[in-house]
C-alpha positions in Angstrom: 0.0 0.0 0.0 2.7 2.5 1.0 4.6 1.7 -2.3 1.4 2.5 -4.3 0.9 5.8 -2.4 4.6 6.8 -2.9 4.4 6.0 -6.6 1.2 7.9 -7.2 1.4 10.6 -4.5 0.5 13.4 -6.9 -2.9 11.7 -7.6 -3.7 10.6 -4.0 -5.8 13.1 -2.1 -6.3 11.0 1.1 -6.1 7.6 2.6 -8.8 5.7 4.6 -7.6 3.1 7.1 -9.9 0.4 8.6 -10.2 -3.3 9.3 -10.1 -4.6 5.8 -9.3 -8.3 6.2 -11.7 -9.5 8.8 -14.2 -12.1 7.8 -17.1 -12.0 10.2 -19.5 -14.4 8.5 -19.4 -16.4 5.3 -22.2 -17.8 3.2 -23.0 -18.9 -0.3 -25.9 -17.0 -1.8 -28.2 -19.9 -2.7 -31.4 -18.1 -3.2 -33.0 -20.9 -5.2 -32.5 -24.6 -5.8 -31.0 -24.1 -9.3 -28.1 -22.1 -7.8 -27.2 -25.0 -5.5 -27.5 -27.4 -8.4 -25.3 -25.2 -10.6 -22.7 -24.9 -7.8 -22.6 -28.7 -7.3 -22.5 -29.4 -11.0 -19.7 -26.9 -11.6 -17.5 -28.8 -9.1 -18.4 -32.2 -10.5 -20.1 -33.3 -7.2 -23.0 -35.6 -6.8 -25.9 -34.1 -4.7 -25.5 -36.9 -2.1 -21.9 -35.8 -1.6 -22.7 -32.1 -1.0 -23.0 -32.3 2.8 -19.5 -33.9 3.1 -18.1 -31.4 0.7 -19.3 -28.5 2.8 -18.1 -30.0 6.0 -14.7 -30.6 4.6 -14.4 -27.0 3.3 -15.4 -25.8 6.7 -12.7 -27.8 8.4 -10.1 -26.5 5.9 -11.1 -22.9 6.5 -10.9 -23.4 10.3 -7.5 -25.1 10.0 -6.2 -22.3 7.8 -7.4 -19.7 10.3 -5.7 -21.5 13.2 -2.5 -21.7 11.2 -2.6 -18.0 10.3 -3.2 -17.2 14.0 -0.3 -19.4 15.1 2.1 -18.1 12.5 1.3 -14.5 13.6 1.4 -15.3 17.3 -2.2 -14.2 17.6 -5.1 -15.9 19.4 -7.7 -18.2 17.7 -10.9 -18.0 19.7 -14.3 -19.6 19.5 -17.0 -17.2 20.8 -20.0 -19.0 22.3 -22.4 -16.1 21.8 -23.1 -13.3 19.3 -21.8 -9.9 20.1 -20.3 -6.8 18.4 -17.2 -8.2 16.8 -15.7 -4.9 15.8 -15.8 -3.8 19.4 -14.1 -7.0 20.5 -11.4 -6.6 17.8 -10.7 -3.0 19.1 -10.5 -4.4 22.7 -8.1 -7.1 21.8 -6.0 -4.8 19.6 -5.8 -2.2 22.5 -5.0 -4.9 25.1 -2.2 -6.4 23.0 -0.9 -3.2 21.4 -1.8 -4.3 17.9 -1.7 -1.5 15.4 -1.6 -3.5 12.1 -1.9 -7.1 11.0 -3.9 -10.0 12.4 -5.7 -9.2 15.7 -7.6 -12.5 16.3 -8.9 -15.4 14.2 -12.3 -16.9 15.0 -14.6 -19.4 13.3 -18.0 -18.3 12.1 -21.0 -18.4 14.5 
């Protein structure tokens, strides 16, 4: 980012900074049965295998998040209840003195 700003400084009028790499919730937009069928067919899956496919992808995502947290020396936490995640991210960042990078990794609720 800083390289881009340095290179194009004459065209940059301002910079906005915010949490930009936090995934709070993930979902696939299956609004109708045909969308699910298309998704499954595109991946060469059988309908009977879809549940196992989704469970395996979920395990892979969680394992990746745990690895990222470990590599960054940051916590991986499972939250038992719903709450304001941005406020929790600010609290953890302030507590640990984090000003950039990964604050905490957590699975979807």
